N, C-alpha and C positions, 0 to 999 in steps of 0.2 A: 559696169554702168549701161544702160541702155540708151541706144540711138534715141535722138526726140524725136526724128521725122519717120520713122517705122512704126506705122500702124499695128494694129492688132493682129498677131501672127496667128489665133486660132484656128482661121478657114484655110490655113496651107496645110500640106500633108506633110509628112517626116519624109518623104524622099524629094519633095521640095525645099525642104530649110535644108539637108543637107548637099544638095545642087545649089542652092544661094549660097550657101556657106566656104561653098569651092570656088564657085566663082568670085566670091569677096577676095579669097585667099590670091587670086590669080591678079586680082586688082591692084592688094596690097603690093603684091613685088611687082607690078609696073610702079605705083608710085613711089617705093622705096628705092628705086635702081634710078628715079628719076631726082630723089633727094627733095621731094615735097611733103615736109614734116606734116603739116598740117593738113594735109590729105590721108595720108598716114593715119593721122589719130582718127580723123571721123572714119576711117573702114576699119579699125580696129573695135572702136565702139560698136559697128554695126555689126561687125563677127561676133562680139560678145554678144549681143544680143538675140543673136540667129541660134548661135550656140547653147545661151541658156534654155531659148525657147525648144530648141530639140532633146537636150537632155531631162529637163522636163516631160516632153512628151515622151520620150523611153523608159521612163519612172513609170508613168501613168500606163503604159503599153506593158510592161514587165510587172504590173501589181506591186510595183514596190513605191508605191505613194507614201512619203513621211508626212502627210499631214496627220495622222492620228499621233505622232510624238513631236508636235509643235509646241506644247505646251508643258514638256516633261523638262525637267532640268538635270543635267547628270551631274553627281555629287563623288563621283570616284577619284 
């Protein structure tokens, strides 16, 4: 699930996505130690958004874009 308050991440470099994810994990540790469950959920949602964009970017950079196979159905 993507965080609703995070805008488009297209202009952010892959390195910046990685750094932001690491920063959010540090904030998550602090939120977990303070026992703030609602804040933890918000941070986890933000992490999910940044990680999804990071994975998408890595697939594109490596030439493993699965867009050619989106209409195929696995029947095995």
